[in-house]
N, C-alpha and C positions, 0 to 999 in steps of 0.2 A: 931840456924840458919835453919835448913832443916824443923823444924817444922813451925817455921814465917813463911818460904816461902812459905807452905802449906795455912798459915792463909791468907797472902796477896793474894794467888791465887782465895781463897774461898771468900773474901770478895769483889774481883774486878767480880767476878761473881755474888752475891747477890747486887751490886750496879748495875749491868745491869739488873738486873730484875725489881730494884725501879726505872729507869732512864725510862726503857720501859712501867712501869704501871703509872708512875705520872709524866713522860715528863717532868723530872728535869735535867738541865744539872750540873755536879759538875766536881772539878778537884780531887776529893777524888780517882777514878779509874788510872787517871794519876800518882797521888804520890805514891800509890799502888803499879801499876806497876814499879814503879823507886824503890819502897822499897823492891820490892821483887828482884831484881838484886844486890842490897846491900845484901841482907841475903846472896844470893846464891855466891856472891864474899867471904862474911864473911865465908860459911862455905867451900868453897875450898882453901883460905887463911889457916884455922883452919887444913884441912886434910895436907895440906903439912908442917906447923908447928910440927905436929905430925910425920911425916916422915923423917924429916932433921937430918943428922947425926951431925950439925952444934950447939953446945949448944947456941953460940951466935945470931945465925942467928934466933933460934925458938923462943927465949926470945922477938925479936925485931918483931918478927912475931904474937906472941902471943898478944903484946901491941896493933898491927895494929887491930887484930882480934877483941880485945876487944873496941877499938875507933868506929869500924865500925858496930859493934853491938849495942852500945848504940846509934850512932848515927840514927839507923835503926827502934831502938824502938821510939826514940824521933819523926822519921818520921811518924811512925804506930799512936802514941797517937794525932799528928797535923791532920792527915787523919780522923781518929775516931771523933777528936772533929768537924771536918768540915761537916761531914756525921750527927751527932748528929743536929749540927745549922742547916742543910738543911731539914732534913726530920721532925725534931718539929718543 
């Protein structure tokens, strides 16, 4: 999750450069900004799940992390698809 957060922040910067040079408006940077918060939440919840002494709570948090991470990957793919459609 932390690595994907860095990828989102890098992509937001690259989209900013593209927008400045080509004067293109896109939703990709907004999607990636929201996505970065999703990955941040996933990393925090994962850390909490690793540190909790309660087994049942850890299992529930692990499931939540899996769902949020998959949602983040889907949003990343949508943002990449939009970016490719706009640039090409």
